[in-house]
N, C-alpha and C positions, 0 to 999 in steps of 0.2 A: 903774326897772322899768316894764314894760309892763302895763297893766291889761287883763284879759281877761274877757269875758262870754260864756258858752256858752248855747245854746238848741237846742231841737229834739228832746230826748229824749222817751221815752214808752214805751207798751206796744204791742207788735206781735206778730202770730203768726209762727211759723216760716215762712220763705220770703218774708216781707215785707220792706219797705224803710223806712228812715228817713234823714233828712238832718240832720246836726248843723251848727250854725253857731258861729263864734267871732269876736266883734268885738274888735279890738285897738285900744288907744289910741295905739299907735305900731308901728314895725317893728323887727325884729331880724334876725339872720342867717337864722333859720328858725322855723317854727311846727310844732308837733307835736301829735298826739293820743295819749293814753294811756288805759288803762282799768284798773279795779281791781274784781275780783269779791270777794264776801265771803270772808274767810279767805285771800286770795291777795295776792301782791305786785303792785304797780302795774307794768304791762307796756306796752312800746312798741307802738303800732298803726301809725302813719304819720307822715311829716313832709314838709314842702315848704319849699324855700328861697324867700325873698321875692324876690330879684333875678332869678334865672334860672328858678325854678319847677321845679327838679329834685325828683323825688319818691322817697320811700323807704317800703317797706312791710314789716310783719312777715309772715313766711311763713304764719302761721295765717289771715290775712285777704286775702292777695294774690289778686286776681281777683274779689273780692267787694266790696271797699271801694275808694273813690276819693277822694283828697284833692285839693282845688283851692283857688284863692285869687282874690280880687278886690282888686287893689292899690288901686283907687280908693276902695273901701269899707273897706280895712284889715280884711278879713274872710276867714277860712279856713273851708272846708266839709269835711265828711266824709260822702260819700254811701255808705250802707251797704245793700247788696242781698243777697238770699239769706240773710237773717239766720237764725241758729241759736240754740237755747237757750243754748249755750256762749258766746254773745256777750253774755249778760246781765252788766251791770257798770255802775259809774259811770264815765262817760267825761269825761276832762279835756283841755282844750287847754292848751298851754304854749308858752313862747317861749324860745329859746336864742340867745345871742350868738356861739356857736361852731359849727363844722361837725362836731358830734358829738352823738349822740342817746341817750346814757344818761340815766336819770332825773335824775342829779345835774348834768347839763349844762344843764338848763333852770332859769332863774332867776325866771320868772314863771309863775303857774298860775291857771287859772280856778277857779270854785267847784265845778265838776262838774255833770253832768246824767245822770240815771238812764235807762238803756236796759234794758228788760225784754222778753225774747223768750219767748213761751209756746209750748209744744209742742202 
């Protein structure tokens, strides 16, 4: 399994920006970001394939969030702009060996980082 360490969460006002980072011990087919708000199920946010860099986004964040990668650093980023209170959640990065982005397709997970957006 790939070891993942996230960083970059915090408290920000609505309309602000944050960038999350996820350092990986190795590569897989793709890396993804998920989030889980209190009382809600974990949901897909974005994913990027390691080799080609193809990106995929959830409809709720498309146009506001950007996923990117640095292969040399084995690091994936999530740039979050125009943040809304509804974006408040614990954000997790994860790694998958297959070209499918359901929660169950990811076999390695980071510890999560809290993002809080105040109104």
